[in-house]
MOPAC internal coordinates of N, CA, C and O (Angstrom, degrees):
PM7 1SCF
backbone

  N    0.0000 0     0.00 0     0.00 0    0    0    0
  C    1.4315 1     0.00 0     0.00 0    1    0    0
  C    1.5397 1   114.02 1     0.00 0    2    1    0
  O    1.2310 1   121.40 1   -27.15 1    3    2    1
  N    1.3097 1   114.92 1   152.85 1    3    2    1
  C    1.4903 1   120.90 1  -179.51 1    5    3    2
  C    1.5740 1   106.33 1   -53.76 1    6    5    3
  O    1.2310 1   121.94 1   -51.35 1    7    6    5
  N    1.2581 1   113.89 1   128.65 1    7    6    5
  C    1.5168 1   113.00 1   173.80 1    9    7    6
  C    1.4389 1   117.35 1    79.95 1   10    9    7
  O    1.2310 1   118.50 1   177.48 1   11   10    9
  N    1.4316 1   120.46 1    -2.52 1   11   10    9
  C    1.3648 1   125.57 1  -177.42 1   13   11   10
  C    1.6135 1   108.97 1  -118.24 1   14   13   11
  O    1.2310 1   121.53 1   -47.32 1   15   14   13
  N    1.2831 1   114.68 1   132.68 1   15   14   13
  C    1.4503 1   116.11 1   176.41 1   17   15   14
  C    1.5411 1   111.81 1   -89.43 1   18   17   15
  O    1.2310 1   122.00 1   179.57 1   19   18   17
  N    1.3083 1   113.78 1    -0.43 1   19   18   17
  C    1.4822 1   120.23 1  -170.05 1   21   19   18
  C    1.5470 1   111.11 1   -76.21 1   22   21   19
  O    1.2310 1   121.07 1   153.37 1   23   22   21
  N    1.3832 1   115.55 1   -26.63 1   23   22   21
  C    1.4149 1   118.09 1  -175.87 1   25   23   22
  C    1.5565 1   112.97 1    77.22 1   26   25   23
  O    1.2310 1   121.61 1    32.76 1   27   26   25
  N    1.3748 1   114.52 1  -147.24 1   27   26   25
  C    1.4124 1   122.04 1   174.63 1   29   27   26
  C    1.4180 1   113.21 1  -130.29 1   30   29   27
  O    1.2310 1   122.06 1     4.01 1   31   30   29
  N    1.2701 1   113.65 1  -175.99 1   31   30   29
  C    1.5764 1   119.41 1   175.91 1   33   31   30
  C    1.4182 1   110.85 1  -137.12 1   34   33   31
  O    1.2310 1   120.70 1     7.40 1   35   34   33
  N    1.3129 1   116.27 1  -172.60 1   35   34   33
  C    1.4342 1   121.22 1   175.77 1   37   35   34
  C    1.5713 1   113.25 1   -75.57 1   38   37   35
  O    1.2310 1   121.88 1   168.11 1   39   38   37
  N    1.3047 1   114.01 1   -11.89 1   39   38   37
  C    1.5327 1   121.12 1  -177.33 1   41   39   38
  C    1.5087 1   110.76 1  -102.31 1   42   41   39
  O    1.2310 1   117.12 1   160.69 1   43   42   41
  N    1.4214 1   123.08 1   -19.31 1   43   42   41
  C    1.4301 1   119.28 1  -159.96 1   45   43   42
  C    1.5499 1   106.17 1  -152.37 1   46   45   43
  O    1.2310 1   122.07 1   -42.45 1   47   46   45
  N    1.2705 1   113.65 1   137.55 1   47   46   45
  C    1.5469 1   118.44 1   178.31 1   49   47   46
  C    1.5621 1    96.95 1  -122.57 1   50   49   47
  O    1.2310 1   122.74 1   -26.09 1   51   50   49
  N    1.3363 1   112.35 1   153.91 1   51   50   49
  C    1.3777 1   123.39 1   178.06 1   53   51   50
  C    1.5656 1   109.11 1   -95.13 1   54   53   51
  O    1.2310 1   119.31 1   -62.06 1   55   54   53
  N    1.3564 1   118.93 1   117.94 1   55   54   53
  C    1.4266 1   120.47 1  -178.14 1   57   55   54
  C    1.5518 1   114.98 1   -46.93 1   58   57   55
  O    1.2310 1   120.34 1   134.10 1   59   58   57
  N    1.3505 1   116.95 1   -45.90 1   59   58   57
  C    1.3987 1   122.43 1  -172.70 1   61   59   58
  C    1.6286 1   106.98 1   -85.94 1   62   61   59
  O    1.2310 1   121.50 1  -170.95 1   63   62   61
  N    1.2889 1   114.74 1     9.05 1   63   62   61
  C    1.5650 1   113.09 1  -174.71 1   65   63   62
  C    1.4225 1   111.09 1   -86.34 1   66   65   63
  O    1.2310 1   121.04 1     6.14 1   67   66   65
  N    1.3318 1   115.62 1  -173.86 1   67   66   65
  C    1.3086 1   122.89 1   175.48 1   69   67   66
  C    1.6127 1   113.48 1  -138.60 1   70   69   67
  O    1.2310 1   120.14 1   -24.51 1   71   70   69
  N    1.2831 1   117.35 1   155.49 1   71   70   69
  C    1.4659 1   120.16 1  -178.65 1   73   71   70
  C    1.5334 1   110.52 1   -79.34 1   74   73   71
  O    1.2310 1   119.77 1   -42.37 1   75   74   73
  N    1.3617 1   118.04 1   137.63 1   75   74   73
  C    1.4048 1   121.45 1   173.88 1   77   75   74
  C    1.4962 1   107.79 1  -128.06 1   78   77   75
  O    1.2310 1   123.10 1   -49.44 1   79   78   77
  N    1.4248 1   111.67 1   130.56 1   79   78   77
  C    1.5588 1   117.91 1  -177.55 1   81   79   78
  C    1.5133 1   104.61 1   -87.12 1   82   81   79
  O    1.2310 1   120.75 1   -35.60 1   83   82   81
  N    1.2780 1   116.16 1   144.40 1   83   82   81
  C    1.3691 1   124.17 1   176.73 1   85   83   82
  C    1.5545 1   113.89 1  -146.59 1   86   85   83
  O    1.2310 1   118.33 1   -32.83 1   87   86   85
  N    1.2945 1   120.79 1   147.17 1   87   86   85
  C    1.3827 1   121.31 1   178.72 1   89   87   86
  C    1.5019 1   110.55 1   -75.14 1   90   89   87
  O    1.2310 1   119.02 1   -34.06 1   91   90   89
  N    1.2140 1   119.47 1   145.94 1   91   90   89
  C    1.4517 1   127.90 1   178.52 1   93   91   90
  C    1.5573 1   108.42 1  -127.91 1   94   93   91
  O    1.2310 1   123.54 1   -29.07 1   95   94   93
  N    1.3103 1   110.81 1   150.93 1   95   94   93
  C    1.6154 1   119.68 1   175.52 1   97   95   94
  C    1.5821 1   104.24 1  -142.35 1   98   97   95
  O    1.2310 1   125.06 1   -38.45 1   99   98   97
  N    1.3637 1   107.89 1   141.55 1   99   98   97
  C    1.4649 1   114.71 1   175.89 1  101   99   98
  C    1.5535 1   110.64 1   -56.35 1  102  101   99
  O    1.2310 1   117.77 1   -44.18 1  103  102  101
  N    1.3117 1   121.85 1   135.82 1  103  102  101
  C    1.4560 1   124.75 1  -176.89 1  105  103  102
  C    1.4756 1   109.98 1   -61.38 1  106  105  103
  O    1.2310 1   121.06 1   146.52 1  107  106  105
  N    1.2679 1   115.57 1   -33.48 1  107  106  105
  C    1.4551 1   117.44 1   179.11 1  109  107  106
  C    1.4990 1   114.85 1   -63.23 1  110  109  107
  O    1.2310 1   121.95 1   142.79 1  111  110  109
  N    1.3600 1   113.86 1   -37.21 1  111  110  109
  C    1.3876 1   118.94 1   175.58 1  113  111  110
  C    1.6298 1   116.02 1   -69.48 1  114  113  111
  O    1.2310 1   123.02 1   149.60 1  115  114  113
  N    1.3175 1   111.81 1   -30.40 1  115  114  113
  C    1.4019 1   115.22 1   178.48 1  117  115  114
  C    1.5455 1   110.39 1   -76.12 1  118  117  115
  O    1.2310 1   120.94 1   146.99 1  119  118  117
  N    1.2263 1   115.81 1   -33.01 1  119  118  117
  C    1.5210 1   121.54 1   179.27 1  121  119  118
  C    1.5071 1   105.33 1   -67.17 1  122  121  119
  O    1.2310 1   118.95 1   132.91 1  123  122  121
  N    1.3125 1   119.61 1   -47.09 1  123  122  121
  C    1.4915 1   125.25 1   177.77 1  125  123  122
  C    1.5411 1   109.87 1   -55.52 1  126  125  123
  O    1.2310 1   122.44 1   129.70 1  127  126  125
  N    1.2944 1   112.94 1   -50.30 1  127  126  125
  C    1.4861 1   116.02 1  -176.36 1  129  127  126
  C    1.4982 1   117.91 1   -72.48 1  130  129  127
  O    1.2310 1   119.92 1   134.65 1  131  130  129
  N    1.3995 1   117.75 1   -45.35 1  131  130  129
  C    1.4606 1   126.10 1  -171.47 1  133  131  130
  C    1.5148 1   108.03 1   -87.74 1  134  133  131
  O    1.2310 1   118.36 1   148.26 1  135  134  133
  N    1.3684 1   120.72 1   -31.74 1  135  134  133
  C    1.3719 1   125.51 1  -174.10 1  137  135  134
  C    1.5881 1   113.30 1    54.44 1  138  137  135
  O    1.2310 1   120.91 1  -123.91 1  139  138  137
  N    1.2633 1   115.87 1    56.09 1  139  138  137
  C    1.5167 1   114.99 1   172.43 1  141  139  138
  C    1.4346 1   112.89 1   -77.74 1  142  141  139
  O    1.2310 1   123.88 1   -15.44 1  143  142  141
  N    1.3668 1   110.16 1   164.56 1  143  142  141
  C    1.4887 1   114.70 1   178.83 1  145  143  142
  C    1.5670 1   109.02 1  -114.94 1  146  145  143
  O    1.2310 1   122.26 1   174.98 1  147  146  145
  N    1.3447 1   113.27 1    -5.02 1  147  146  145
  C    1.4957 1   116.81 1  -176.55 1  149  147  146
  C    1.6817 1    97.71 1  -137.74 1  150  149  147
  O    1.2310 1   125.20 1   -46.12 1  151  150  149
  N    1.3860 1   107.61 1   133.88 1  151  150  149
  C    1.5544 1   116.84 1   170.53 1  153  151  150
  C    1.4847 1   109.68 1  -112.96 1  154  153  151
  O    1.2310 1   120.70 1   -50.38 1  155  154  153
  N    1.3125 1   116.26 1   129.62 1  155  154  153
  C    1.5244 1   120.02 1   173.39 1  157  155  154
  C    1.5555 1   106.20 1  -113.89 1  158  157  155
  O    1.2310 1   121.87 1   -61.04 1  159  158  157
  N    1.3744 1   114.03 1   118.96 1  159  158  157
  C    1.4440 1   118.44 1   177.45 1  161  159  158
  C    1.5426 1   113.40 1  -113.50 1  162  161  159
  O    1.2310 1   121.07 1   -62.72 1  163  162  161
  N    1.3079 1   115.55 1   117.28 1  163  162  161
  C    1.4219 1   120.91 1   170.26 1  165  163  162
  C    1.5326 1   107.82 1  -132.60 1  166  165  163
  O    1.2310 1   122.30 1   -95.45 1  167  166  165
  N    1.3560 1   113.20 1    84.55 1  167  166  165
  C    1.4222 1   120.17 1  -163.19 1  169  167  166
  C    1.5241 1   115.87 1  -121.52 1  170  169  167
  O    1.2310 1   121.34 1  -159.19 1  171  170  169
  N    1.3655 1   115.03 1    20.81 1  171  170  169
  C    1.4730 1   123.11 1   173.05 1  173  171  170
  C    1.5530 1   112.84 1    47.45 1  174  173  171
  O    1.2310 1   120.49 1  -133.10 1  175  174  173
  N    1.2242 1   116.67 1    46.90 1  175  174  173
  C    1.5126 1   120.48 1  -179.11 1  177  175  174
  C    1.5399 1   116.24 1   105.50 1  178  177  175
  O    1.2310 1   120.83 1   157.31 1  179  178  177
  N    1.3560 1   116.01 1   -22.69 1  179  178  177
  C    1.4969 1   116.87 1  -175.01 1  181  179  178
  C    1.5573 1   107.06 1   -78.22 1  182  181  179
  O    1.2310 1   117.99 1   176.78 1  183  182  181
  N    1.3174 1   121.43 1    -3.22 1  183  182  181
  C    1.4776 1   120.98 1   174.53 1  185  183  182
  C    1.4988 1   110.38 1   -47.33 1  186  185  183
  O    1.2310 1   122.93 1   149.06 1  187  186  185
  N    1.2838 1   111.98 1   -30.94 1  187  186  185
  C    1.5311 1   117.46 1  -173.06 1  189  187  186
  C    1.6244 1   107.20 1   -73.68 1  190  189  187
  O    1.2310 1   118.29 1   163.88 1  191  190  189
  N    1.2438 1   120.86 1   -16.12 1  191  190  189
  C    1.4651 1   122.76 1   174.44 1  193  191  190
  C    1.4938 1   111.14 1  -102.37 1  194  193  191
  O    1.2310 1   118.80 1   149.08 1  195  194  193
  N    1.2726 1   119.89 1   -30.92 1  195  194  193
  C    1.4754 1   123.95 1  -173.38 1  197  195  194
  C    1.5444 1   109.40 1   -74.97 1  198  197  195
  O    1.2310 1   120.20 1   124.39 1  199  198  197
  N    1.3903 1   117.22 1   -55.61 1  199  198  197
  C    1.4617 1   121.08 1  -172.49 1  201  199  198
  C    1.5299 1   113.10 1   -60.76 1  202  201  199
  O    1.2310 1   118.62 1   134.02 1  203  202  201
  N    1.4413 1   120.23 1   -45.98 1  203  202  201
  C    1.3929 1   113.10 1   175.70 1  205  203  202
  C    1.4396 1   119.18 1   -61.99 1  206  205  203
  O    1.2310 1   119.12 1   155.74 1  207  206  205
  N    1.2918 1   119.28 1   -24.26 1  207  206  205
  C    1.4397 1   124.78 1  -177.94 1  209  207  206
  C    1.5327 1   117.13 1   -89.20 1  210  209  207
  O    1.2310 1   121.76 1   177.99 1  211  210  209
  N    1.4666 1   114.25 1    -2.01 1  211  210  209
  C    1.4681 1   117.22 1  -176.33 1  213  211  210
  C    1.4013 1   110.44 1   -93.25 1  214  213  211
  O    1.2310 1   117.50 1   -35.30 1  215  214  213
  N    1.2731 1   122.36 1   144.70 1  215  214  213
  C    1.4822 1   128.54 1   171.61 1  217  215  214
  C    1.5529 1   108.13 1   -74.54 1  218  217  215
  O    1.2310 1   120.64 1  -100.88 1  219  218  217
  N    1.3047 1   116.39 1    79.12 1  219  218  217
  C    1.3901 1   123.44 1  -172.84 1  221  219  218
  C    1.4908 1   112.75 1   -63.04 1  222  221  219
  O    1.2310 1   119.70 1   155.36 1  223  222  221
  N    1.3332 1   118.17 1   -24.64 1  223  222  221
  C    1.4622 1   120.81 1  -176.86 1  225  223  222
  C    1.4930 1   113.78 1   -65.48 1  226  225  223
  O    1.2310 1   122.07 1   162.31 1  227  226  225
  N    1.3481 1   113.64 1   -17.69 1  227  226  225
  C    1.5203 1   119.05 1  -179.28 1  229  227  226
  C    1.5769 1   112.88 1   -86.68 1  230  229  227
  O    1.2310 1   121.25 1   172.42 1  231  230  229
  N    1.3352 1   115.21 1    -7.58 1  231  230  229
  C    1.4628 1   120.17 1  -175.27 1  233  231  230
  C    1.5259 1   110.40 1  -101.97 1  234  233  231
  O    1.2310 1   121.17 1   -28.38 1  235  234  233
  N    1.4222 1   115.36 1   151.62 1  235  234  233
  C    1.4142 1   120.63 1   175.69 1  237  235  234
  C    1.6286 1   110.03 1  -101.69 1  238  237  235
  O    1.2310 1   123.22 1   161.37 1  239  238  237
  N    1.3590 1   111.43 1   -18.63 1  239  238  237
  C    1.4741 1   114.21 1  -176.95 1  241  239  238
  C    1.5202 1   104.89 1  -156.64 1  242  241  239
  O    1.2310 1   123.97 1   -29.60 1  243  242  241
  N    1.3692 1   109.99 1   150.40 1  243  242  241
  C    1.4154 1   124.39 1   176.59 1  245  243  242
  C    1.5108 1   110.38 1  -131.66 1  246  245  243
  O    1.2310 1   119.73 1   -55.51 1  247  246  245
  N    1.3945 1   118.11 1   124.49 1  247  246  245
  C    1.4457 1   117.24 1   174.53 1  249  247  246
  C    1.5971 1   102.50 1  -116.27 1  250  249  247
  O    1.2310 1   123.98 1   -56.97 1  251  250  249
  N    1.2975 1   109.98 1   123.03 1  251  250  249
  C    1.4806 1   112.94 1  -174.84 1  253  251  250
  C    1.5326 1   112.01 1  -139.89 1  254  253  251
  O    1.2310 1   123.57 1   -40.94 1  255  254  253
  N    1.3414 1   110.76 1   139.06 1  255  254  253
  C    1.4886 1   118.58 1   177.55 1  257  255  254
  C    1.5262 1   105.71 1  -100.35 1  258  257  255
  O    1.2310 1   122.23 1   -64.16 1  259  258  257
  N    1.3146 1   113.34 1   115.84 1  259  258  257
  C    1.5274 1   120.63 1  -178.82 1  261  259  258
  C    1.5246 1   106.66 1   -96.49 1  262  261  259
  O    1.2310 1   123.71 1   -41.65 1  263  262  261
  N    1.4138 1   110.50 1   138.35 1  263  262  261
  C    1.4913 1   119.96 1   178.26 1  265  263  262
  C    1.4899 1   111.40 1  -112.92 1  266  265  263
  O    1.2310 1   121.21 1   -60.15 1  267  266  265
  N    1.2620 1   115.30 1   119.85 1  267  266  265
  C    1.5620 1   115.34 1   179.76 1  269  267  266
  C    1.4842 1   104.37 1   -76.08 1  270  269  267
  O    1.2310 1   117.32 1   153.82 1  271  270  269
  N    1.3210 1   122.70 1   -26.18 1  271  270  269
  C    1.4337 1   117.40 1   171.80 1  273  271  270
  C    1.4666 1   107.42 1  -104.60 1  274  273  271
  O    1.2310 1   116.28 1   -59.99 1  275  274  273
  N    1.2190 1   124.67 1   120.01 1  275  274  273
  C    1.4178 1   129.57 1    12.78 1  277  275  274
  C    1.6102 1   118.50 1   -95.04 1  278  277  275
  O    1.2310 1   121.61 1  -179.09 1  279  278  277
  N    1.3839 1   114.53 1     0.91 1  279  278  277
  C    1.5108 1   115.13 1  -166.31 1  281  279  278
  C    1.4310 1   108.00 1   -79.12 1  282  281  279
  O    1.2310 1   116.28 1   166.51 1  283  282  281
  N    1.2720 1   124.67 1   -13.49 1  283  282  281
  C    1.4923 1   122.93 1  -174.62 1  285  283  282
  C    1.5842 1   110.62 1    66.88 1  286  285  283
  O    1.2310 1   120.20 1   -19.73 1  287  286  285
  N    1.3486 1   117.23 1   160.27 1  287  286  285
  C    1.3494 1   126.18 1   176.76 1  289  287  286
  C    1.5072 1   114.48 1   -49.86 1  290  289  287
  O    1.2310 1   120.84 1   134.12 1  291  290  289
  N    1.3631 1   115.99 1   -45.88 1  291  290  289
  C    1.5410 1   122.05 1  -177.93 1  293  291  290
  C    1.4644 1   106.25 1   -67.59 1  294  293  291
  O    1.2310 1   118.56 1   140.67 1  295  294  293
  N    1.3411 1   120.34 1   -39.33 1  295  294  293
  C    1.5507 1   116.25 1  -179.37 1  297  295  294
  C    1.4757 1   113.00 1   -68.94 1  298  297  295
  O    1.2310 1   116.71 1   145.71 1  299  298  297
  N    1.2920 1   123.85 1   -34.29 1  299  298  297
  C    1.3659 1   129.05 1   172.72 1  301  299  298
  C    1.5703 1   111.43 1   -64.60 1  302  301  299
  O    1.2310 1   122.26 1   136.63 1  303  302  301
  N    1.3397 1   113.27 1   -43.37 1  303  302  301
  C    1.5215 1   116.76 1   178.77 1  305  303  302
  C    1.5813 1   111.41 1   -64.54 1  306  305  303
  O    1.2310 1   121.07 1   145.67 1  307  306  305
  N    1.3685 1   115.55 1   -34.33 1  307  306  305
  C    1.4381 1   121.14 1   179.89 1  309  307  306
  C    1.5255 1   108.67 1   -65.92 1  310  309  307
  O    1.2310 1   120.76 1   140.82 1  311  310  309
  N    1.2928 1   116.15 1   -39.18 1  311  310  309
  C    1.4739 1   120.69 1   178.78 1  313  311  310
  C    1.4941 1   115.76 1   -68.58 1  314  313  311
  O    1.2310 1   121.44 1   144.69 1  315  314  313
  N    1.3294 1   114.84 1   -35.31 1  315  314  313
  C    1.4977 1   125.55 1   175.46 1  317  315  314
  C    1.5215 1   107.05 1   -69.56 1  318  317  315
  O    1.2310 1   118.65 1   135.92 1  319  318  317
  N    1.2117 1   120.18 1   -44.08 1  319  318  317
  C    1.4641 1   129.72 1   171.99 1  321  319  318
  C    1.6466 1   107.48 1   -50.00 1  322  321  319
  O    1.2310 1   123.51 1   121.06 1  323  322  321
  N    1.3208 1   110.88 1   -58.94 1  323  322  321
  C    1.4823 1   118.19 1  -178.40 1  325  323  322
  C    1.4943 1   112.18 1   -50.40 1  326  325  323
  O    1.2310 1   121.10 1   133.34 1  327  326  325
  N    1.3136 1   115.51 1   -46.66 1  327  326  325
  C    1.5008 1   120.69 1   177.38 1  329  327  326
  C    1.4691 1   114.55 1   -63.29 1  330  329  327
  O    1.2310 1   121.26 1   137.24 1  331  330  329
  N    1.3729 1   115.20 1   -42.76 1  331  330  329
  C    1.4677 1   121.69 1   176.32 1  333  331  330
  C    1.6066 1   111.44 1   -57.74 1  334  333  331
  O    1.2310 1   122.90 1   126.17 1  335  334  333
  N    1.3338 1   112.05 1   -53.83 1  335  334  333
  C    1.4779 1   118.95 1   177.46 1  337  335  334
  C    1.5263 1   113.81 1   -59.45 1  338  337  335
  O    1.2310 1   118.62 1   156.03 1  339  338  337
  N    1.2351 1   120.24 1   -23.97 1  339  338  337
  C    1.4303 1   125.63 1   176.46 1  341  339  338
  C    1.5361 1   117.37 1   -80.42 1  342  341  339
  O    1.2310 1   124.07 1   173.92 1  343  342  341
  N    1.4113 1   109.79 1    -6.08 1  343  342  341
  C    1.4516 1   116.79 1  -178.81 1  345  343  342
  C    1.4668 1   118.70 1   100.80 1  346  345  343
  O    1.2310 1   119.92 1  -165.49 1  347  346  345
  N    1.3155 1   117.77 1    14.51 1  347  346  345
  C    1.4258 1   120.86 1  -177.99 1  349  347  346
  C    1.5355 1   113.35 1  -104.46 1  350  349  347
  O    1.2310 1   118.62 1   -34.43 1  351  350  349
  N    1.3292 1   120.24 1   145.57 1  351  350  349
  C    1.4131 1   120.13 1   169.39 1  353  351  350
  C    1.5277 1   109.49 1  -116.89 1  354  353  351
  O    1.2310 1   123.49 1   -37.08 1  355  354  353
  N    1.3498 1   110.92 1   142.92 1  355  354  353
  C    1.5506 1   115.77 1   179.61 1  357  355  354
  C    1.4758 1   109.37 1   -82.39 1  358  357  355
  O    1.2310 1   122.94 1   -40.87 1  359  358  357
  N    1.3781 1   111.98 1   139.13 1  359  358  357
  C    1.4104 1   120.23 1   175.62 1  361  359  358
  C    1.5043 1   108.71 1  -102.36 1  362  361  359
  O    1.2310 1   117.90 1   -89.91 1  363  362  361
  N    1.3078 1   121.61 1    90.09 1  363  362  361
  C    1.4125 1   128.71 1  -173.84 1  365  363  362
  C    1.5142 1   114.55 1   -56.95 1  366  365  363
  O    1.2310 1   121.30 1   140.98 1  367  366  365
  N    1.4000 1   115.13 1   -39.02 1  367  366  365
  C    1.3899 1   119.63 1   179.47 1  369  367  366
  C    1.5846 1   114.12 1   -57.80 1  370  369  367
  O    1.2310 1   120.49 1   153.32 1  371  370  369
  N    1.2776 1   116.66 1   -26.68 1  371  370  369
  C    1.4329 1   124.29 1  -176.83 1  373  371  370
  C    1.5704 1   109.13 1   -86.73 1  374  373  371
  O    1.2310 1   119.67 1   155.42 1  375  374  373
  N    1.2349 1   118.23 1   -24.58 1  375  374  373
  C    1.5061 1   120.18 1  -175.19 1  377  375  374
  C    1.4352 1   116.60 1   -85.24 1  378  377  375
  O    1.2310 1   119.88 1    -5.76 1  379  378  377
  N    1.3719 1   117.83 1   174.24 1  379  378  377
  C    1.4514 1   120.71 1  -173.68 1  381  379  378
  C    1.6295 1   101.96 1  -145.34 1  382  381  379
  O    1.2310 1   117.96 1   -41.93 1  383  382  381
  N    1.2661 1   121.50 1   138.07 1  383  382  381
  C    1.3611 1   127.54 1  -179.26 1  385  383  382
  C    1.4931 1   111.72 1  -129.05 1  386  385  383
  O    1.2310 1   118.53 1   -29.20 1  387  386  385
  N    1.3250 1   120.41 1   150.80 1  387  386  385
  C    1.4175 1   124.34 1   175.95 1  389  387  386
  C    1.5025 1   113.42 1   166.66 1  390  389  387
  O    1.2310 1   119.73 1   -36.19 1  391  390  389
  N    1.3380 1   118.12 1   143.81 1  391  390  389
  C    1.4928 1   120.76 1   175.21 1  393  391  390
  C    1.4548 1   113.01 1    54.73 1  394  393  391
  O    1.2310 1   118.73 1  -143.10 1  395  394  393
  N    1.4486 1   120.02 1    36.90 1  395  394  393
  C    1.4830 1   115.49 1   178.75 1  397  395  394
  C    1.5036 1   115.30 1    80.40 1  398  397  395
  O    1.2310 1   120.59 1   178.93 1  399  398  397
  N    1.2582 1   116.48 1    -1.07 1  399  398  397
  C    1.4676 1   120.62 1   173.78 1  401  399  398
  C    1.5524 1   114.06 1  -120.95 1  402  401  399
  O    1.2310 1   121.03 1   -45.69 1  403  402  401
  N    1.3013 1   115.64 1   134.31 1  403  402  401
  C    1.3992 1   118.05 1   178.02 1  405  403  402
  C    1.5088 1   111.52 1  -137.32 1  406  405  403
  O    1.2310 1   121.50 1   -46.70 1  407  406  405
  N    1.2653 1   114.74 1   133.30 1  407  406  405
  C    1.4445 1   120.79 1  -179.70 1  409  407  406
  C    1.5175 1   108.59 1  -108.28 1  410  409  407
  O    1.2310 1   122.26 1   -53.82 1  411  410  409
  N    1.4013 1   113.27 1   126.18 1  411  410  409
  C    1.4933 1   116.15 1  -170.66 1  413  411  410
  C    1.5203 1   104.52 1  -132.00 1  414  413  411
  O    1.2310 1   123.19 1   -33.93 1  415  414  413
  N    1.4118 1   111.50 1   146.07 1  415  414  413
  C    1.4842 1   123.72 1   175.28 1  417  415  414
  C    1.5018 1   104.60 1  -104.90 1  418  417  415
  O    1.2310 1   121.95 1   -59.68 1  419  418  417
  N    1.3689 1   113.87 1   120.32 1  419  418  417
  C    1.4408 1   124.60 1  -179.12 1  421  419  418
  C    1.5512 1   108.42 1  -115.21 1  422  421  419
  O    1.2310 1   121.46 1   -60.18 1  423  422  421
  N    1.3289 1   114.81 1   119.82 1  423  422  421
  C    1.5885 1   117.63 1   174.48 1  425  423  422
  C    1.3546 1   112.33 1  -110.94 1  426  425  423
  O    1.2310 1   119.34 1   -30.95 1  427  426  425
  N    1.3114 1   118.86 1   149.05 1  427  426  425
  C    1.4125 1   122.88 1   174.88 1  429  427  426
  C    1.5909 1   107.42 1   -61.84 1  430  429  427
  O    1.2310 1   120.46 1   -40.37 1  431  430  429
  N    1.3961 1   116.72 1   139.63 1  431  430  429
  C    1.4291 1   119.43 1  -172.58 1  433  431  430
  C    1.4218 1   115.62 1   -51.64 1  434  433  431
  O    1.2310 1   118.93 1   144.96 1  435  434  433
  N    1.3779 1   119.65 1   -35.04 1  435  434  433
  C    1.3741 1   118.54 1  -176.36 1  437  435  434
  C    1.5826 1   112.75 1   -81.02 1  438  437  435
  O    1.2310 1   121.80 1   162.77 1  439  438  437
  N    1.3189 1   114.15 1   -17.23 1  439  438  437
  C    1.4280 1   121.11 1   169.93 1  441  439  438
  C    1.4057 1   116.16 1   -80.96 1  442  441  439
  O    1.2310 1   118.96 1   153.76 1  443  442  441
  N    1.4262 1   119.59 1   -26.24 1  443  442  441
  C    1.3425 1   127.50 1  -174.25 1  445  443  442
  C    1.5877 1   108.72 1   -74.89 1  446  445  443
  O    1.2310 1   120.67 1   148.30 1  447  446  445
  N    1.2379 1   116.33 1   -31.70 1  447  446  445
  C    1.4969 1   120.34 1   177.57 1  449  447  446
  C    1.5696 1   114.79 1   -77.38 1  450  449  447
  O    1.2310 1   122.87 1   160.48 1  451  450  449
  N    1.4514 1   112.11 1   -19.52 1  451  450  449
  C    1.4906 1   115.65 1  -173.16 1  453  451  450
  C    1.5383 1   109.89 1   -73.80 1  454  453  451
  O    1.2310 1   120.10 1   180.00 1  455  454  453

C-alpha cells in the first residue's frame, strides 16, 4: 500500500496499493539448486503453500513467521505439526509472538541437542 512497507498478504489488499509483478520459483526447485541448510519464511500467509512443498529433509533449521490471519489457528497448528513430523523441534525461547503473528525457530531434532 501507498506509504506502507508492509505490503499485502493472501488475505488482504491495500485499496491505495498497486500490483507488482515478480518472478516465482517452486521452493523444491530452489532447495535442489541452492542446497540451503536453513530456510527463512516470512511470506504473509503463503507459508501454508511453501512449507508443504519444501523438501524439509534437506534442512537443519527452519525459521518461520506464522500468520493466524488468514490461516486461522488450525492452519498454523497444521504447519507446526508438519514441521514436527518432519523431525523438527521448536525452540520457543528464540521465537516471538503477538497480534496473531508468531516467529519460531525450528531445529532438526539431532541439531537441537548439539
